[in-house]
N, CA, C, O and CB atoms as a CASP TS submission, in Angstrom:
PFRMAT TS
TARGET T0000
AUTHOR 0000-0000-0000
METHOD Language model
MODEL 1
PARENT N/A
ATOM      1  N   UNK     1     -37.082 -39.647 -28.265  1.00  0.00           N
ATOM      2  CA  UNK     1     -36.560 -41.102 -29.126  1.00  0.00           C
ATOM      3  C   UNK     1     -35.197 -41.547 -28.593  1.00  0.00           C
ATOM      4  O   UNK     1     -35.165 -40.737 -27.667  1.00  0.00           O
ATOM      5  CB  UNK     1     -36.325 -40.841 -30.922  1.00  0.00           C
ATOM      6  N   UNK     2     -34.613 -41.888 -28.532  1.00  0.00           N
ATOM      7  CA  UNK     2     -33.583 -42.543 -27.972  1.00  0.00           C
ATOM      8  C   UNK     2     -32.402 -42.005 -28.593  1.00  0.00           C
ATOM      9  O   UNK     2     -31.308 -42.331 -28.132  1.00  0.00           O
ATOM     10  CB  UNK     2     -33.698 -43.963 -28.093  1.00  0.00           C
ATOM     11  N   UNK     3     -32.471 -41.264 -29.527  1.00  0.00           N
ATOM     12  CA  UNK     3     -31.312 -40.234 -30.226  1.00  0.00           C
ATOM     13  C   UNK     3     -30.144 -39.734 -29.361  1.00  0.00           C
ATOM     14  O   UNK     3     -30.603 -39.175 -28.365  1.00  0.00           O
ATOM     15  CB  UNK     3     -32.008 -38.860 -30.727  1.00  0.00           C
ATOM     16  N   UNK     4     -29.044 -39.732 -29.374  1.00  0.00           N
ATOM     17  CA  UNK     4     -27.945 -39.076 -29.113  1.00  0.00           C
ATOM     18  C   UNK     4     -27.089 -38.281 -29.737  1.00  0.00           C
ATOM     19  O   UNK     4     -26.074 -37.877 -29.170  1.00  0.00           O
ATOM     20  CB  UNK     4     -27.424 -39.663 -28.809  1.00  0.00           C
ATOM     21  N   UNK     5     -27.445 -37.915 -31.173  1.00  0.00           N
ATOM     22  CA  UNK     5     -26.628 -36.962 -31.829  1.00  0.00           C
ATOM     23  C   UNK     5     -27.954 -35.923 -32.419  1.00  0.00           C
ATOM     24  O   UNK     5     -28.632 -36.110 -33.430  1.00  0.00           O
ATOM     25  CB  UNK     5     -25.514 -37.770 -33.114  1.00  0.00           C
ATOM     26  N   UNK     6     -28.047 -34.869 -31.492  1.00  0.00           N
ATOM     27  CA  UNK     6     -29.185 -34.555 -31.353  1.00  0.00           C
ATOM     28  C   UNK     6     -28.997 -33.142 -32.780  1.00  0.00           C
ATOM     29  O   UNK     6     -30.069 -32.665 -33.153  1.00  0.00           O
ATOM     30  CB  UNK     6     -29.557 -34.208 -29.530  1.00  0.00           C
ATOM     31  N   UNK     7     -27.819 -32.638 -33.394  1.00  0.00           N
ATOM     32  CA  UNK     7     -28.106 -31.556 -34.520  1.00  0.00           C
ATOM     33  C   UNK     7     -28.509 -32.115 -35.319  1.00  0.00           C
ATOM     34  O   UNK     7     -29.512 -31.478 -35.642  1.00  0.00           O
ATOM     35  CB  UNK     7     -27.181 -30.771 -35.075  1.00  0.00           C
ATOM     36  N   UNK     8     -28.409 -33.173 -36.104  1.00  0.00           N
ATOM     37  CA  UNK     8     -29.189 -33.351 -37.284  1.00  0.00           C
ATOM     38  C   UNK     8     -30.217 -33.542 -36.979  1.00  0.00           C
ATOM     39  O   UNK     8     -31.061 -33.246 -37.825  1.00  0.00           O
ATOM     40  CB  UNK     8     -28.912 -34.195 -38.099  1.00  0.00           C
ATOM     41  N   UNK     9     -30.664 -34.054 -35.809  1.00  0.00           N
ATOM     42  CA  UNK     9     -32.646 -34.118 -35.435  1.00  0.00           C
ATOM     43  C   UNK     9     -33.023 -32.534 -35.573  1.00  0.00           C
ATOM     44  O   UNK     9     -33.857 -31.972 -36.283  1.00  0.00           O
ATOM     45  CB  UNK     9     -33.228 -34.770 -33.304  1.00  0.00           C
ATOM     46  N   UNK    10     -32.247 -32.118 -34.785  1.00  0.00           N
ATOM     47  CA  UNK    10     -32.967 -30.877 -34.909  1.00  0.00           C
ATOM     48  C   UNK    10     -33.069 -29.584 -35.791  1.00  0.00           C
ATOM     49  O   UNK    10     -33.725 -28.551 -35.661  1.00  0.00           O
ATOM     50  CB  UNK    10     -32.774 -30.507 -34.034  1.00  0.00           C
ATOM     51  N   UNK    11     -31.942 -30.139 -36.991  1.00  0.00           N
ATOM     52  CA  UNK    11     -32.034 -29.678 -38.108  1.00  0.00           C
ATOM     53  C   UNK    11     -33.620 -30.462 -39.151  1.00  0.00           C
ATOM     54  O   UNK    11     -34.430 -29.740 -39.731  1.00  0.00           O
ATOM     55  CB  UNK    11     -30.437 -29.968 -38.646  1.00  0.00           C
ATOM     56  N   UNK    12     -33.686 -31.763 -39.140  1.00  0.00           N
ATOM     57  CA  UNK    12     -34.757 -32.259 -39.310  1.00  0.00           C
ATOM     58  C   UNK    12     -36.181 -31.582 -38.674  1.00  0.00           C
ATOM     59  O   UNK    12     -37.284 -31.443 -39.204  1.00  0.00           O
ATOM     60  CB  UNK    12     -34.478 -33.445 -38.917  1.00  0.00           C
ATOM     61  N   UNK    13     -35.833 -31.319 -37.695  1.00  0.00           N
ATOM     62  CA  UNK    13     -37.475 -31.061 -36.835  1.00  0.00           C
ATOM     63  C   UNK    13     -37.320 -29.681 -37.931  1.00  0.00           C
ATOM     64  O   UNK    13     -37.803 -29.801 -39.057  1.00  0.00           O
ATOM     65  CB  UNK    13     -37.636 -30.689 -34.410  1.00  0.00           C
ATOM     66  N   UNK    14     -36.671 -28.463 -37.564  1.00  0.00           N
ATOM     67  CA  UNK    14     -36.603 -27.389 -38.184  1.00  0.00           C
ATOM     68  C   UNK    14     -37.364 -27.184 -39.438  1.00  0.00           C
ATOM     69  O   UNK    14     -38.234 -26.351 -39.693  1.00  0.00           O
ATOM     70  CB  UNK    14     -35.443 -27.214 -38.344  1.00  0.00           C
ATOM     71  N   UNK    15     -36.732 -28.340 -40.335  1.00  0.00           N
ATOM     72  CA  UNK    15     -36.888 -28.506 -41.834  1.00  0.00           C
ATOM     73  C   UNK    15     -38.565 -28.694 -41.795  1.00  0.00           C
ATOM     74  O   UNK    15     -39.424 -28.184 -42.514  1.00  0.00           O
ATOM     75  CB  UNK    15     -35.901 -29.969 -42.562  1.00  0.00           C
ATOM     76  N   UNK    16     -38.669 -29.519 -40.802  1.00  0.00           N
ATOM     77  CA  UNK    16     -40.241 -30.206 -41.107  1.00  0.00           C
ATOM     78  C   UNK    16     -41.410 -28.805 -40.767  1.00  0.00           C
ATOM     79  O   UNK    16     -42.332 -28.390 -41.469  1.00  0.00           O
ATOM     80  CB  UNK    16     -40.615 -31.873 -39.712  1.00  0.00           C
ATOM     81  N   UNK    17     -40.907 -28.314 -39.375  1.00  0.00           N
ATOM     82  CA  UNK    17     -41.858 -27.143 -38.949  1.00  0.00           C
ATOM     83  C   UNK    17     -41.799 -26.247 -40.074  1.00  0.00           C
ATOM     84  O   UNK    17     -42.860 -25.779 -40.487  1.00  0.00           O
ATOM     85  CB  UNK    17     -41.440 -26.353 -37.562  1.00  0.00           C
ATOM     86  N   UNK    18     -40.508 -25.881 -40.734  1.00  0.00           N
ATOM     87  CA  UNK    18     -40.876 -25.390 -41.861  1.00  0.00           C
ATOM     88  C   UNK    18     -41.568 -25.429 -42.960  1.00  0.00           C
ATOM     89  O   UNK    18     -42.148 -24.500 -43.524  1.00  0.00           O
ATOM     90  CB  UNK    18     -40.370 -25.310 -42.113  1.00  0.00           C
ATOM     91  N   UNK    19     -41.486 -26.681 -43.295  1.00  0.00           N
ATOM     92  CA  UNK    19     -42.549 -27.039 -44.652  1.00  0.00           C
ATOM     93  C   UNK    19     -44.234 -27.037 -44.154  1.00  0.00           C
ATOM     94  O   UNK    19     -45.297 -27.001 -44.773  1.00  0.00           O
ATOM     95  CB  UNK    19     -42.139 -28.884 -45.339  1.00  0.00           C
ATOM     96  N   UNK    20     -43.906 -27.089 -42.896  1.00  0.00           N
ATOM     97  CA  UNK    20     -45.564 -27.178 -42.466  1.00  0.00           C
ATOM     98  C   UNK    20     -46.316 -25.806 -42.604  1.00  0.00           C
ATOM     99  O   UNK    20     -47.328 -25.549 -43.257  1.00  0.00           O
ATOM    100  CB  UNK    20     -45.763 -27.649 -40.783  1.00  0.00           C
ATOM    101  N   UNK    21     -45.267 -24.703 -41.521  1.00  0.00           N
ATOM    102  CA  UNK    21     -45.567 -23.486 -41.660  1.00  0.00           C
ATOM    103  C   UNK    21     -45.637 -22.254 -42.147  1.00  0.00           C
ATOM    104  O   UNK    21     -46.244 -21.295 -41.671  1.00  0.00           O
ATOM    105  CB  UNK    21     -45.453 -23.382 -41.310  1.00  0.00           C
ATOM    106  N   UNK    22     -44.597 -22.346 -43.712  1.00  0.00           N
ATOM    107  CA  UNK    22     -43.524 -21.531 -43.649  1.00  0.00           C
ATOM    108  C   UNK    22     -44.229 -21.504 -45.188  1.00  0.00           C
ATOM    109  O   UNK    22     -44.711 -22.578 -45.547  1.00  0.00           O
ATOM    110  CB  UNK    22     -41.801 -22.018 -43.133  1.00  0.00           C
ATOM    111  N   UNK    23     -44.313 -20.531 -45.990  1.00  0.00           N
ATOM    112  CA  UNK    23     -44.872 -20.033 -47.262  1.00  0.00           C
ATOM    113  C   UNK    23     -43.148 -20.351 -48.342  1.00  0.00           C
ATOM    114  O   UNK    23     -42.175 -20.793 -47.731  1.00  0.00           O
ATOM    115  CB  UNK    23     -45.573 -17.949 -47.004  1.00  0.00           C
ATOM    116  N   UNK    24     -43.071 -20.146 -49.409  1.00  0.00           N
ATOM    117  CA  UNK    24     -41.601 -20.587 -49.547  1.00  0.00           C
ATOM    118  C   UNK    24     -41.065 -19.074 -49.786  1.00  0.00           C
ATOM    119  O   UNK    24     -39.838 -18.998 -49.853  1.00  0.00           O
ATOM    120  CB  UNK    24     -41.238 -21.817 -50.932  1.00  0.00           C
ATOM    121  N   UNK    25     -41.643 -18.093 -49.898  1.00  0.00           N
ATOM    122  CA  UNK    25     -41.558 -16.747 -50.307  1.00  0.00           C
ATOM    123  C   UNK    25     -40.535 -16.072 -48.503  1.00  0.00           C
ATOM    124  O   UNK    25     -39.503 -15.454 -48.240  1.00  0.00           O
ATOM    125  CB  UNK    25     -43.641 -16.015 -50.746  1.00  0.00           C
ATOM    126  N   UNK    26     -41.624 -16.683 -47.786  1.00  0.00           N
ATOM    127  CA  UNK    26     -41.283 -16.183 -46.427  1.00  0.00           C
ATOM    128  C   UNK    26     -40.041 -16.446 -45.851  1.00  0.00           C
ATOM    129  O   UNK    26     -39.192 -15.713 -45.343  1.00  0.00           O
ATOM    130  CB  UNK    26     -42.136 -16.627 -45.552  1.00  0.00           C
ATOM    131  N   UNK    27     -40.142 -18.077 -46.106  1.00  0.00           N
ATOM    132  CA  UNK    27     -38.972 -18.979 -45.740  1.00  0.00           C
ATOM    133  C   UNK    27     -37.739 -18.224 -46.028  1.00  0.00           C
ATOM    134  O   UNK    27     -36.838 -18.061 -45.206  1.00  0.00           O
ATOM    135  CB  UNK    27     -38.965 -20.357 -46.540  1.00  0.00           C
ATOM    136  N   UNK    28     -37.744 -17.718 -47.372  1.00  0.00           N
ATOM    137  CA  UNK    28     -36.260 -17.738 -47.726  1.00  0.00           C
ATOM    138  C   UNK    28     -36.009 -16.205 -47.138  1.00  0.00           C
ATOM    139  O   UNK    28     -34.889 -15.755 -46.894  1.00  0.00           O
ATOM    140  CB  UNK    28     -35.862 -18.018 -49.572  1.00  0.00           C
ATOM    141  N   UNK    29     -37.375 -15.418 -46.938  1.00  0.00           N
ATOM    142  CA  UNK    29     -37.151 -14.302 -46.504  1.00  0.00           C
ATOM    143  C   UNK    29     -36.048 -13.981 -44.879  1.00  0.00           C
ATOM    144  O   UNK    29     -35.181 -13.172 -44.547  1.00  0.00           O
ATOM    145  CB  UNK    29     -38.595 -13.908 -46.461  1.00  0.00           C
ATOM    146  N   UNK    30     -36.806 -15.249 -44.213  1.00  0.00           N
ATOM    147  CA  UNK    30     -36.095 -15.753 -42.809  1.00  0.00           C
ATOM    148  C   UNK    30     -35.139 -16.340 -42.656  1.00  0.00           C
ATOM    149  O   UNK    30     -34.623 -16.027 -41.584  1.00  0.00           O
ATOM    150  CB  UNK    30     -36.642 -16.439 -42.131  1.00  0.00           C
ATOM    151  N   UNK    31     -34.369 -17.372 -43.410  1.00  0.00           N
ATOM    152  CA  UNK    31     -33.544 -18.265 -43.610  1.00  0.00           C
ATOM    153  C   UNK    31     -32.097 -17.173 -44.267  1.00  0.00           C
ATOM    154  O   UNK    31     -32.111 -16.680 -45.395  1.00  0.00           O
ATOM    155  CB  UNK    31     -34.328 -19.509 -44.647  1.00  0.00           C
ATOM    156  N   UNK    32     -31.409 -17.061 -43.658  1.00  0.00           N
ATOM    157  CA  UNK    32     -30.257 -16.284 -44.019  1.00  0.00           C
ATOM    158  C   UNK    32     -29.153 -17.551 -44.564  1.00  0.00           C
ATOM    159  O   UNK    32     -28.251 -17.228 -45.336  1.00  0.00           O
ATOM    160  CB  UNK    32     -29.686 -15.290 -42.580  1.00  0.00           C
ATOM    161  N   UNK    33     -29.246 -18.518 -44.260  1.00  0.00           N
ATOM    162  CA  UNK    33     -28.043 -19.893 -44.403  1.00  0.00           C
ATOM    163  C   UNK    33     -28.494 -20.046 -45.671  1.00  0.00           C
ATOM    164  O   UNK    33     -29.693 -20.084 -45.945  1.00  0.00           O
ATOM    165  CB  UNK    33     -28.118 -21.517 -43.331  1.00  0.00           C
ATOM    166  N   UNK    34     -27.406 -20.158 -46.656  1.00  0.00           N
ATOM    167  CA  UNK    34     -27.312 -20.819 -47.721  1.00  0.00           C
ATOM    168  C   UNK    34     -27.284 -22.302 -47.566  1.00  0.00           C
ATOM    169  O   UNK    34     -27.835 -23.150 -48.267  1.00  0.00           O
ATOM    170  CB  UNK    34     -26.294 -20.367 -48.339  1.00  0.00           C
ATOM    171  N   UNK    35     -26.540 -22.448 -46.518  1.00  0.00           N
ATOM    172  CA  UNK    35     -26.585 -24.154 -46.901  1.00  0.00           C
ATOM    173  C   UNK    35     -27.990 -24.397 -45.941  1.00  0.00           C
ATOM    174  O   UNK    35     -28.490 -25.519 -46.025  1.00  0.00           O
ATOM    175  CB  UNK    35     -24.842 -25.329 -46.247  1.00  0.00           C
ATOM    176  N   UNK    36     -28.560 -23.533 -45.155  1.00  0.00           N
ATOM    177  CA  UNK    36     -29.701 -24.668 -44.426  1.00  0.00           C
ATOM    178  C   UNK    36     -30.910 -24.339 -46.117  1.00  0.00           C
ATOM    179  O   UNK    36     -31.856 -25.116 -46.249  1.00  0.00           O
ATOM    180  CB  UNK    36     -30.674 -23.852 -42.080  1.00  0.00           C
ATOM    181  N   UNK    37     -30.719 -23.238 -47.176  1.00  0.00           N
ATOM    182  CA  UNK    37     -31.569 -23.241 -48.178  1.00  0.00           C
ATOM    183  C   UNK    37     -31.636 -24.565 -49.434  1.00  0.00           C
ATOM    184  O   UNK    37     -32.502 -25.089 -50.135  1.00  0.00           O
ATOM    185  CB  UNK    37     -31.246 -21.944 -48.723  1.00  0.00           C
ATOM    186  N   UNK    38     -30.283 -24.688 -49.220  1.00  0.00           N
ATOM    187  CA  UNK    38     -30.014 -26.012 -50.057  1.00  0.00           C
ATOM    188  C   UNK    38     -30.394 -27.221 -49.482  1.00  0.00           C
ATOM    189  O   UNK    38     -30.616 -28.149 -50.260  1.00  0.00           O
ATOM    190  CB  UNK    38     -28.623 -26.205 -50.362  1.00  0.00           C
ATOM    191  N   UNK    39     -30.539 -27.446 -48.056  1.00  0.00           N
ATOM    192  CA  UNK    39     -31.262 -28.506 -47.265  1.00  0.00           C
ATOM    193  C   UNK    39     -32.779 -28.641 -47.856  1.00  0.00           C
ATOM    194  O   UNK    39     -33.219 -29.789 -47.804  1.00  0.00           O
ATOM    195  CB  UNK    39     -31.280 -28.088 -45.617  1.00  0.00           C
ATOM    196  N   UNK    40     -33.657 -27.644 -48.414  1.00  0.00           N
ATOM    197  CA  UNK    40     -34.747 -27.584 -48.890  1.00  0.00           C
ATOM    198  C   UNK    40     -34.760 -27.716 -50.171  1.00  0.00           C
ATOM    199  O   UNK    40     -34.045 -27.338 -51.099  1.00  0.00           O
ATOM    200  CB  UNK    40     -35.278 -26.669 -48.552  1.00  0.00           C
ATOM    201  N   UNK    41     -36.077 -28.560 -50.008  1.00  0.00           N
ATOM    202  CA  UNK    41     -36.578 -29.330 -51.258  1.00  0.00           C
ATOM    203  C   UNK    41     -37.097 -28.045 -52.212  1.00  0.00           C
ATOM    204  O   UNK    41     -37.501 -26.970 -51.769  1.00  0.00           O
ATOM    205  CB  UNK    41     -37.947 -30.562 -50.844  1.00  0.00           C
ATOM    206  N   UNK    42     -37.008 -28.344 -53.344  1.00  0.00           N
ATOM    207  CA  UNK    42     -37.056 -27.507 -54.660  1.00  0.00           C
ATOM    208  C   UNK    42     -38.143 -26.639 -54.500  1.00  0.00           C
ATOM    209  O   UNK    42     -38.129 -25.502 -54.971  1.00  0.00           O
ATOM    210  CB  UNK    42     -37.240 -28.338 -56.000  1.00  0.00           C
ATOM    211  N   UNK    43     -39.200 -27.154 -53.789  1.00  0.00           N
ATOM    212  CA  UNK    43     -40.372 -26.184 -54.009  1.00  0.00           C
ATOM    213  C   UNK    43     -40.336 -25.299 -52.783  1.00  0.00           C
ATOM    214  O   UNK    43     -41.403 -24.766 -52.477  1.00  0.00           O
ATOM    215  CB  UNK    43     -41.864 -26.944 -54.172  1.00  0.00           C
ATOM    216  N   UNK    44     -39.235 -25.053 -52.007  1.00  0.00           N
ATOM    217  CA  UNK    44     -39.258 -24.369 -50.884  1.00  0.00           C
ATOM    218  C   UNK    44     -37.764 -23.707 -51.557  1.00  0.00           C
ATOM    219  O   UNK    44     -36.767 -23.901 -50.862  1.00  0.00           O
ATOM    220  CB  UNK    44     -39.377 -25.306 -49.276  1.00  0.00           C
ATOM    221  N   UNK    45     -37.609 -23.108 -52.583  1.00  0.00           N
ATOM    222  CA  UNK    45     -36.120 -22.376 -53.098  1.00  0.00           C
ATOM    223  C   UNK    45     -36.735 -21.495 -53.728  1.00  0.00           C
ATOM    224  O   UNK    45     -36.104 -21.064 -54.694  1.00  0.00           O
ATOM    225  CB  UNK    45     -34.937 -23.168 -54.077  1.00  0.00           C
ATOM    226  N   UNK    46     -38.195 -20.846 -53.482  1.00  0.00           N
ATOM    227  CA  UNK    46     -38.431 -19.726 -54.092  1.00  0.00           C
ATOM    228  C   UNK    46     -38.907 -19.815 -55.597  1.00  0.00           C
ATOM    229  O   UNK    46     -39.619 -18.901 -56.014  1.00  0.00           O
ATOM    230  CB  UNK    46     -37.294 -19.006 -53.948  1.00  0.00           C
ATOM    231  N   UNK    47     -38.516 -20.990 -56.550  1.00  0.00           N
ATOM    232  CA  UNK    47     -38.273 -21.050 -57.776  1.00  0.00           C
ATOM    233  C   UNK    47     -39.701 -20.443 -58.549  1.00  0.00           C
ATOM    234  O   UNK    47     -40.692 -20.920 -57.996  1.00  0.00           O
ATOM    235  CB  UNK    47     -37.824 -22.540 -58.091  1.00  0.00           C
ATOM    236  N   UNK    48     -39.990 -19.680 -59.482  1.00  0.00           N
ATOM    237  CA  UNK    48     -41.206 -19.520 -59.739  1.00  0.00           C
ATOM    238  C   UNK    48     -41.589 -19.942 -60.836  1.00  0.00           C
ATOM    239  O   UNK    48     -42.769 -19.824 -61.165  1.00  0.00           O
ATOM    240  CB  UNK    48     -41.524 -18.482 -59.628  1.00  0.00           C
TER
END
């Protein structure tokens, strides 16, 4: 795709891959960035 702004697209791709492949608990263990965690949907914040 002819997008020149790479950072947002990489974040979107990373979140998409995360949502497809990682369980919520695994994702929170792997991701140390609070900023990234805040970008996740509620179901991926480890809420039980």
